[in-house]
C-alpha positions in Angstrom: 1.0 31.4 22.9 4.5 32.6 22.0 7.6 30.6 21.7 11.4 30.7 20.9 12.5 33.6 23.0 14.1 33.8 26.4 11.7 34.0 29.3 13.3 37.1 30.7 12.7 39.0 27.4 9.1 39.7 28.3 7.7 42.4 30.6 5.2 40.0 32.2 8.2 38.0 33.5 9.9 41.1 35.0 12.0 42.6 32.2 12.3 46.3 33.1 13.6 47.5 29.7 11.9 45.6 26.8 8.3 46.7 26.3 5.9 43.9 25.3 2.4 45.2 25.9 0.6 42.8 23.6 2.3 39.7 25.0 1.8 41.1 28.6 -1.9 41.3 27.7 -1.9 37.7 26.7 -0.3 36.7 30.0 -2.8 38.8 32.0 -5.9 37.4 30.2 -4.6 33.8 29.8 -2.1 31.6 31.6 1.4 32.4 32.5 3.6 29.4 33.3 6.3 29.7 35.9 7.9 26.3 35.2 7.9 25.3 31.5 10.7 23.6 29.7 11.4 22.9 26.0 12.3 19.3 25.0 15.0 20.5 22.6 16.9 23.6 21.5 16.1 22.9 17.8 13.3 24.9 16.2 11.1 22.4 14.3 11.2 19.6 17.0 10.4 22.1 19.7 7.5 23.6 17.8 6.2 20.2 16.8 6.2 19.2 20.5 4.2 22.3 21.4 1.8 21.5 18.7 1.3 17.8 19.4 2.2 17.5 23.1 4.6 14.7 22.2 8.3 14.4 22.7 10.5 14.7 19.5 11.2 11.0 19.5 7.5 10.4 19.4 6.4 12.8 16.7 9.5 12.2 14.6 10.3 15.7 13.5 13.9 15.5 14.9 15.6 18.2 12.9 14.8 21.4 10.9 13.7 20.1 7.5 15.9 22.5 5.6 19.0 20.5 6.6 17.7 17.1 5.4 18.6 15.3 8.6 16.7 12.2 8.1 13.7 13.0 10.3 10.0 13.3 9.4 9.0 16.3 7.3 5.4 16.5 8.5 3.3 15.7 11.6 1.7 12.3 11.1 -2.0 12.4 10.5 -2.8 10.2 13.5 -0.9 12.4 16.0 -2.9 14.8 18.2 -2.6 18.5 17.4 -3.3 21.6 19.5 -5.7 23.1 17.0 -8.2 20.2 17.0 -9.7 20.5 20.5 -9.6 24.3 20.5 -11.5 24.5 17.2 -13.9 21.9 18.4 -14.6 24.1 21.4 -15.4 27.1 19.1 -12.1 29.0 19.2 -10.7 30.8 16.2 -7.0 30.3 15.8 -4.4 32.5 14.2 -0.7 32.3 13.5 1.9 35.1 13.1 5.5 34.6 12.1 7.3 31.5 10.8 5.4 28.2 11.0 8.3 25.7 10.8 6.3 22.6 11.7 6.9 20.6 8.7 8.0 21.3 5.2 4.9 21.6 3.1 1.9 21.9 5.4 1.3 25.3 6.9 -1.2 26.7 9.4 -3.9 26.6 6.8 -3.7 22.8 6.7 -4.9 22.8 10.3 -7.6 25.4 9.8 -5.5 28.2 11.4 -5.5 31.7 10.0 -2.0 32.8 9.0 0.7 32.7 6.4 3.1 29.8 5.8 6.4 31.6 6.0 9.6 29.6 5.7 11.2 28.5 8.9 15.0 28.9 8.4 16.3 31.8 6.4 14.5 35.1 6.8 11.8 35.7 4.1 13.3 39.0 3.1 11.7 38.7 -0.4 8.2 38.9 1.1 6.1 41.7 -0.4 5.1 43.0 3.1 8.7 43.3 4.2 9.8 45.0 1.0 6.9 47.5 1.3 7.9 48.2 4.9 11.5 48.9 3.9 10.3 51.3 1.2 7.9 53.1 3.6 10.7 53.5 6.2 13.2 54.8 3.6 15.5 51.8 3.9 17.4 50.3 1.0 16.4 46.9 -0.4 17.6 43.9 1.6 20.7 42.3 0.3 22.8 39.4 1.6 26.6 40.1 1.6 27.9 37.0 3.2 25.3 34.2 3.0 25.7 31.4 5.6 23.7 28.8 3.8 24.3 27.6 0.3 26.8 25.5 -1.6 30.5 25.6 -1.0 32.6 26.6 -4.0 34.0 23.5 -5.8 37.6 22.7 -5.0 39.8 21.4 -7.7 41.4 18.0 -7.0 45.1 18.0 -6.1 47.4 17.0 -9.0 48.6 13.4 -8.7 52.3 13.1 -7.7 54.8 10.4 -8.3 55.9 8.4 -5.3 59.7 8.3 -4.8 59.5 5.0 -2.9 57.9 3.0 -5.7 58.8 3.6 -9.3 55.8 4.0 -11.5 53.2 4.2 -8.7 51.1 7.2 -8.0 49.4 8.3 -4.9 45.6 8.9 -4.9 44.9 12.6 -5.1 43.2 13.9 -2.0 40.6 16.7 -2.3 37.7 18.1 -0.4 34.3 17.1 -1.8 32.1 19.8 -3.2 29.1 19.7 -0.9 26.5 22.0 0.8 28.0 23.9 3.7 26.7 22.5 7.0 27.6 20.3 9.9 30.0 17.5 9.5 29.8 14.7 12.0 31.1 11.2 12.5 28.7 8.3 13.1 29.8 5.6 15.5 27.8 2.4 15.9 28.1 -0.6 18.1 27.6 -3.9 16.2 25.8 -6.6 18.2 28.8 -9.0 17.7 31.5 -6.5 18.7 32.5 -4.7 21.9 33.9 -1.6 20.3 32.7 1.0 17.8 34.2 0.5 14.4 32.9 3.2 12.1 35.5 6.0 11.8 36.2 8.6 9.3 38.0 12.0 9.0 36.4 15.4 9.2 36.3 16.8 5.6 36.5 20.3 6.9 39.7 20.0 8.9 41.2 16.7 7.8 41.5 15.5 11.4 40.5 12.1 12.5 37.8 11.5 15.1 38.7 10.4 18.6 39.5 6.7 19.2 36.6 4.3 19.4 35.4 3.8 23.0 34.6 0.3 24.3 30.9 -0.4 24.8 30.2 -0.4 28.5 27.5 -3.0 28.0 
């Protein structure tokens, strides 16, 4: 079974340019689905759904664990997994590529042959990849402009005197030093209120979120 690529990138689905003989062989000897839909566009939740047969809100792996989004880090022990019935029927299972179903448990935890490569961020430090670069005459891999990491610290703005009030000072406003990532505003609807009340500004742009919307309930 393969995942995380467009359906039209395979020869067995009619792509006339890209050659995928190994995957075409899997399709010829196994099952090729004509109507198959992912429950989410995010890697870990989608893979966990393939592995458990459960929707993301059931298995709880709601985000990629590298971003610390508040979801589960591992598949719960009581959830069904794809490997169990297949191994019980005598099949040997193997895994190639990134695992990305949980943070610590890899394919070996489920009795599957394969290496537990990290999910996000390419494992360019892996010995097999470094050896391939050397054999092909390529230079060592280097990241020139990393996307992930920590933003450089920003010095707080100097406090300034307020001309309207003698002796008073305005609070210095500065951007917090934090990991680069996605900033979002959470809005909640209290049981005793008819409007959302939680509002804040976006640290990246300094702009306020849209006005609260009345609860249609």
